[in-house]
N, C-alpha and C positions, 0 to 999 in steps of 0.2 A: 505495499500497501502504498504510495509515496505519500508521503508527507504535506503537501501541497493542495489542503481542500478545501472550497470556498462558499463559505456557512452565506445562503441570504436569505434571510431576516425580513417579511417582508414589515411594515409601519405598525398596520395595523397587529399583526400577533404580538409587537414590541413593543404594542400600550396598553393589550390585553395582559403580558404577561407580571409588568408592574402595579396594573390597577387590581389585578388577583392576587399578586403579594402585597400589598401595602391596604386591603382593603383585610386581612387575615392575620388575629394578634400574634398567631406562631406559626411555624415554618410550616410549611403548605408545598408544593408543584404537582409537576406530571409527566407522563410519558412524553418523548416531543416525535410526531409524525414524519415523514417526509419526504422524498427524493434523493435516489443520487442520479448525476446528472455526471454528462459525462462532453464536451464539444465534440460534433464529428471532426474538425478542421484541424481543429490543434492537440485536442485529447485533454484539456485540463477540466480537471474534475468539479463538482459544484453539488454543494446536499442543497434543497432548494425546501424550508422549512414550511408544513401546508399549519399543521396543528397541534397544541397538544392537548392531552385526555387527561376527564377528570379525574378525579383519586376516586378510588374503590368507597364503596360500606366498610371493608377493615383495613382503612388507611388509619393509620398516626398519623396525629402528632404532637406538639413539644417546641421548649421554648430552644432548643439546640437541636430538633430531631424530625428527621419526616420518613415514615414508608405510603407507599402507594396503597397496596395494596397490588402486587403484581398481576394475579391471574382475571380478576379486573377485569385492568388492563386490557389484557392480552384475548379476552374476547371483544371489547372494542377495536381492536385491532384488526385480529380477520376480517370481522362486521367490514373494515370502511375497505377490508382489501375487495370485497366483493362489492362496494359502491361506485368506488374510482382505479383508476387506471391511465397512466402516464399518457396520451398524448402523443399520436403520431407529430411526428417535427422533425423540418430538414436538416437544423443545426445540430440540435438537443436528442442525445440517445439518451431513454431514462430509465430507473430500473425502481419499485414500489411502486405502493408506497408500505415507508419502512420503521419499523422503530430506528430513531438515529440517534439516543441519545436520554436527558432528562431533564427538566430544570426545579430550581426549589428556592425558597430564599430564604437567608439571613435577617433576619429583624436586626435591629442595631448591631449588624457585623459587616467584614466587606462582602464586596463580590467573590472577593477566590476563591478559589476551592480549600477545603481545611484538610488537615488530616484523617480525619472519616470518612469527609467525601472523597480523597484518593482512595483510602483502604479497598471505599466500594467498590467504584469503579474497575479499580484493577481486578479484584472477587469477577464481578461481570464480567471482566473480558474472559480469566484464566474458566469459568463456567462455558460463556458463550464463543468456542471458536473462530466462529462466522465469521463475528466482528471483523469488521476490519477499524474501526478506531468508534469513540462513544461521544457526543456532543454535549458539554459540561453546564447549561447556561444558569447564571444564583446573580438571582433580584436579590438585593444591598441594600439598606440604608444607612449606614455606618455611623450610627447612636446617635439614632434622628434628622441623618439629614439629606438631600435627596436624592429617593428609591433611581439607582441606578442599574445595568441590565450586563453584567461581565458575563463571555464569551468564549469557552474556552473547550479542547479540542485534546487526548487521551487517544497518542497515535499507538499504533506494532511496529515496534521497528524493531524486523526478528524476535529474537527473545525476551526484549524490552518493551516497556510502554513508557511515550517519549511524550507531555505536554507541552502545552503550545497557546499564545494568546488566538482566536483565530477570526481570520479574516473576512471582516465582514461585510455583506456590501445591500442595497437592495436589489426587489429585481430586475424596475430601469433599470440599473447601472448596467445589466447586461441580457439587455431589450425581453428578459423570460414573463416578462408583464403580458405581452404579447402573447405568448403558450398560460401564463394565468386565466386568462380569458378566458382560455375555453372549456378551460372546467370551471363546471358546478359552484358555488364556494360551498366547504364541507358543512353535517347539520353541526349547528348546536350542543354543548355537551347532554344539556335537558334533554336533546333528538333524540338524538345516538342514546341515551340509555332508553326513552323507551321504544327508540327502534329495539334494541338488544335486546329487551322484551318480550316484545314480540317477535323477533325472531328465534327465540331461547323458546317457544311456545308452539309454534310451528314446528321445530325438532322432532321438539317432545313428541308432535303428535303423526310426528312422519312426515310432514309435507317436503322438509328440505331433509338435505346430507349433512 
């Protein structure tokens, strides 16, 4: 995996993450879902963020930790893969949607990964050997200061995992806004939950696989 990955973050998603972080007194977050893209002309790699999944019913929150409720989010990702795929594009070869990483908040701390964050990511990459890298986004307000979003990549480099600040761009900067216009907006977290409930009911009744 090349260490050169450009992260494309739509402004609306950036603002939504900060609103969610600032409105919750304890740590919160969610899995980040999007596409791994590659330009057909020069082979450059881009991760395009589309949405994040809401914490599941089993999620736990505290002032210094957060657990997402992974089974619930895995079920949502499986559902989303049925709803959307990357459109045909002359310039961009796309795969996904995939789990790209996660975001979480650091109330009163910095937007840098903590030692616990790094240990969690390293453990996940050890377990999920097909993940080429992991995106870690941290919304923080640094002891009451303005909320900011730090974007970090944990990358496989041989047998090692290295960390770096991610290069972040908007869809328009790379011309991806035209591709995004071909895709319908993803459902809200609330609607996703309703869709998932109906999907589970249909599967239980043998209507879907």
